[in-house]
One Martini backbone bead per residue (centre of mass of N, CA, C, O) as a GRO file, in nm:
protein
  183
    1UNK     BB    1  12.078   7.385  13.831
    2UNK     BB    2  11.784   7.285  13.858
    3UNK     BB    3  11.663   7.511  13.690
    4UNK     BB    4  11.795   7.431  13.426
    5UNK     BB    5  11.688   7.152  13.402
    6UNK     BB    6  11.395   7.232  13.392
    7UNK     BB    7  11.399   7.412  13.144
    8UNK     BB    8  11.493   7.197  12.953
    9UNK     BB    9  11.268   7.000  13.005
   10UNK     BB   10  11.021   7.202  12.937
   11UNK     BB   11  11.136   7.256  12.633
   12UNK     BB   12  11.276   6.944  12.537
   13UNK     BB   13  11.303   6.726  12.721
   14UNK     BB   14  11.472   6.428  12.740
   15UNK     BB   15  11.597   6.439  12.460
   16UNK     BB   16  11.726   6.747  12.539
   17UNK     BB   17  11.895   6.631  12.782
   18UNK     BB   18  12.199   6.782  12.823
   19UNK     BB   19  12.487   6.904  12.921
   20UNK     BB   20  12.505   7.127  12.709
   21UNK     BB   21  12.220   7.252  12.759
   22UNK     BB   22  12.261   7.314  13.066
   23UNK     BB   23  12.520   7.483  13.038
   24UNK     BB   24  12.369   7.698  12.843
   25UNK     BB   25  12.158   7.778  13.060
   26UNK     BB   26  12.391   7.863  13.273
   27UNK     BB   27  12.665   7.971  13.142
   28UNK     BB   28  12.842   7.708  13.124
   29UNK     BB   29  13.038   7.446  13.128
   30UNK     BB   30  13.061   7.119  13.077
   31UNK     BB   31  13.279   7.046  13.270
   32UNK     BB   32  13.137   7.142  13.526
   33UNK     BB   33  12.906   6.921  13.511
   34UNK     BB   34  13.084   6.664  13.538
   35UNK     BB   35  13.111   6.691  13.853
   36UNK     BB   36  12.804   6.598  13.879
   37UNK     BB   37  12.772   6.459  13.585
   38UNK     BB   38  12.926   6.187  13.440
   39UNK     BB   39  12.638   6.123  13.304
   40UNK     BB   40  12.328   6.084  13.176
   41UNK     BB   41  12.208   5.922  13.410
   42UNK     BB   42  12.260   6.136  13.623
   43UNK     BB   43  12.097   6.359  13.492
   44UNK     BB   44  11.830   6.212  13.503
   45UNK     BB   45  11.805   6.165  13.794
   46UNK     BB   46  11.798   6.454  13.865
   47UNK     BB   47  11.549   6.534  13.699
   48UNK     BB   48  11.365   6.340  13.863
   49UNK     BB   49  11.410   6.484  14.132
   50UNK     BB   50  11.294   6.757  14.037
   51UNK     BB   51  11.012   6.647  13.960
   52UNK     BB   52  10.942   6.542  14.237
   53UNK     BB   53  10.973   6.811  14.394
   54UNK     BB   54  10.748   6.954  14.231
   55UNK     BB   55  10.518   6.761  14.274
   56UNK     BB   56  10.526   6.763  14.590
   57UNK     BB   57  10.532   7.105  14.619
   58UNK     BB   58  10.271   7.156  14.518
   59UNK     BB   59   9.975   7.259  14.493
   60UNK     BB   60   9.665   7.164  14.641
   61UNK     BB   61   9.377   7.053  14.681
   62UNK     BB   62   9.092   7.100  14.882
   63UNK     BB   63   8.867   6.906  14.994
   64UNK     BB   64   8.525   6.900  15.078
   65UNK     BB   65   8.575   6.588  15.116
   66UNK     BB   66   8.557   6.277  15.138
   67UNK     BB   67   8.628   6.049  14.915
   68UNK     BB   68   8.524   6.147  14.614
   69UNK     BB   69   8.617   6.439  14.664
   70UNK     BB   70   8.913   6.357  14.725
   71UNK     BB   71   8.970   6.218  14.462
   72UNK     BB   72   8.905   6.437  14.271
   73UNK     BB   73   9.127   6.629  14.368
   74UNK     BB   74   9.363   6.439  14.315
   75UNK     BB   75   9.316   6.420  14.000
   76UNK     BB   76   9.315   6.726  13.926
   77UNK     BB   77   9.620   6.751  14.002
   78UNK     BB   78   9.710   6.575  13.750
   79UNK     BB   79   9.589   6.739  13.537
   80UNK     BB   80   9.624   6.956  13.241
   81UNK     BB   81   9.479   7.254  13.342
   82UNK     BB   82   9.756   7.400  13.317
   83UNK     BB   83  10.044   7.498  13.203
   84UNK     BB   84  10.213   7.377  13.435
   85UNK     BB   85  10.071   7.093  13.436
   86UNK     BB   86  10.160   7.029  13.147
   87UNK     BB   87  10.461   7.037  13.189
   88UNK     BB   88  10.470   6.817  13.402
   89UNK     BB   89  10.344   6.592  13.221
   90UNK     BB   90  10.552   6.601  12.986
   91UNK     BB   91  10.786   6.507  13.169
   92UNK     BB   92  10.670   6.240  13.263
   93UNK     BB   93  10.602   6.117  12.993
   94UNK     BB   94  10.905   6.158  12.885
   95UNK     BB   95  11.025   5.944  13.097
   96UNK     BB   96  10.921   5.659  13.015
   97UNK     BB   97  11.114   5.564  12.802
   98UNK     BB   98  11.363   5.539  12.988
   99UNK     BB   99  11.222   5.355  13.198
  100UNK     BB  100  11.168   5.108  12.993
  101UNK     BB  101  11.510   5.081  12.940
  102UNK     BB  102  11.555   5.098  13.267
  103UNK     BB  103  11.563   4.931  13.564
  104UNK     BB  104  11.613   5.172  13.765
  105UNK     BB  105  11.392   5.357  13.652
  106UNK     BB  106  11.155   5.154  13.666
  107UNK     BB  107  11.157   5.124  13.975
  108UNK     BB  108  11.114   5.408  14.034
  109UNK     BB  109  10.840   5.435  13.895
  110UNK     BB  110  10.699   5.211  14.045
  111UNK     BB  111  10.721   5.349  14.332
  112UNK     BB  112  10.563   5.603  14.246
  113UNK     BB  113  10.297   5.448  14.181
  114UNK     BB  114  10.268   5.331  14.463
  115UNK     BB  115  10.227   5.598  14.612
  116UNK     BB  116   9.983   5.699  14.450
  117UNK     BB  117   9.794   5.461  14.508
  118UNK     BB  118   9.793   5.489  14.806
  119UNK     BB  119   9.655   5.764  14.819
  120UNK     BB  120   9.400   5.666  14.660
  121UNK     BB  121   9.309   5.436  14.852
  122UNK     BB  122   9.193   5.617  15.080
  123UNK     BB  123   8.952   5.731  14.910
  124UNK     BB  124   8.828   5.485  14.807
  125UNK     BB  125   8.756   5.352  15.082
  126UNK     BB  126   8.591   5.591  15.188
  127UNK     BB  127   8.376   5.568  14.964
  128UNK     BB  128   8.287   5.287  15.043
  129UNK     BB  129   8.223   5.339  15.347
  130UNK     BB  130   8.006   5.579  15.252
  131UNK     BB  131   7.844   5.474  14.988
  132UNK     BB  132   7.978   5.580  14.698
  133UNK     BB  133   8.036   5.287  14.673
  134UNK     BB  134   8.036   4.975  14.642
  135UNK     BB  135   8.092   4.729  14.876
  136UNK     BB  136   8.224   4.539  14.641
  137UNK     BB  137   8.464   4.720  14.602
  138UNK     BB  138   8.779   4.707  14.488
  139UNK     BB  139   9.027   4.901  14.574
  140UNK     BB  140   9.263   4.821  14.380
  141UNK     BB  141   9.104   4.810  14.121
  142UNK     BB  142   8.997   5.100  14.126
  143UNK     BB  143   9.269   5.240  14.130
  144UNK     BB  144   9.375   5.136  13.870
  145UNK     BB  145   9.145   5.251  13.697
  146UNK     BB  146   9.185   5.543  13.775
  147UNK     BB  147   9.478   5.570  13.682
  148UNK     BB  148   9.435   5.499  13.390
  149UNK     BB  149   9.240   5.709  13.314
  150UNK     BB  150   9.403   5.957  13.390
  151UNK     BB  151   9.653   5.894  13.210
  152UNK     BB  152   9.488   5.893  12.946
  153UNK     BB  153   9.394   6.185  12.966
  154UNK     BB  154   9.661   6.316  12.970
  155UNK     BB  155   9.758   6.227  12.699
  156UNK     BB  156   9.532   6.349  12.524
  157UNK     BB  157   9.575   6.646  12.623
  158UNK     BB  158   9.867   6.669  12.515
  159UNK     BB  159   9.800   6.593  12.209
  160UNK     BB  160   9.480   6.735  12.234
  161UNK     BB  161   9.391   7.033  12.371
  162UNK     BB  162   9.146   7.120  12.192
  163UNK     BB  163   8.975   6.848  12.263
  164UNK     BB  164   9.111   6.881  12.592
  165UNK     BB  165   8.999   7.086  12.778
  166UNK     BB  166   8.955   7.155  13.109
  167UNK     BB  167   8.649   7.119  13.106
  168UNK     BB  168   8.642   6.837  12.976
  169UNK     BB  169   8.813   6.693  13.186
  170UNK     BB  170   8.617   6.741  13.420
  171UNK     BB  171   8.379   6.590  13.294
  172UNK     BB  172   8.503   6.325  13.252
  173UNK     BB  173   8.569   6.272  13.539
  174UNK     BB  174   8.284   6.286  13.659
  175UNK     BB  175   8.170   6.065  13.479
  176UNK     BB  176   8.357   5.852  13.583
  177UNK     BB  177   8.290   5.873  13.898
  178UNK     BB  178   7.981   5.815  13.863
  179UNK     BB  179   8.030   5.523  13.740
  180UNK     BB  180   8.146   5.396  13.993
  181UNK     BB  181   7.882   5.375  14.170
  182UNK     BB  182   7.774   5.122  13.961
  183UNK     BB  183   7.996   4.880  13.932
   0.00000   0.00000   0.00000
C-alpha cells in the first residue's frame, strides 16, 4: 500500500493523492482502502509517513571532514541533484500547502524542520569551532540562513531545472558556503 501511495505522490503530487487514485494504483477497490484511511487527512498523514521513511532511509553522502565539509555534504543530500532527489523534493514542497492550512500538519512540519536544523547545528558549530566560520557566528542564525538558502535553491531548481542543473546547484552552494566564512 505504501508503494502505491508513493507512486501516486511522485506522479501526481498531493493534489492528486486520493483514495481512488491509490486504489487504482493497487488494483483494489476504494472500499478496501477506507478500512485503512477513513478520510483524506488519514491518507495524507500516511503519505507524509512514507515520505519521512524514504527521506530518513535514503543513502547519504559521507563527508570528507567535519565542519563545513560535513555541512556541504548534508546540504547536497537535500538538493534535487538526481531524478530521485527531485521527486523527493517535489513531494515535500507539494506537502507545504496542506501543512499551512492544517494545524496538526503544520506542527508536524515544524518538528521536522526542528530535527533538520538540529542536525545542521552540529556541523555549523563544528565549523565555527574549527575556525572555518567567524568566532562571532551565531549557530542558530547561521543554520536558519543555510536552511533558507537551501530550500530556496530547491524551489528554483524544481521550477526551472534547465537554469539550475546539478552542476550549477553545487556551484551556488559552494559559493554560498564560502561567503559564510566572512560573514
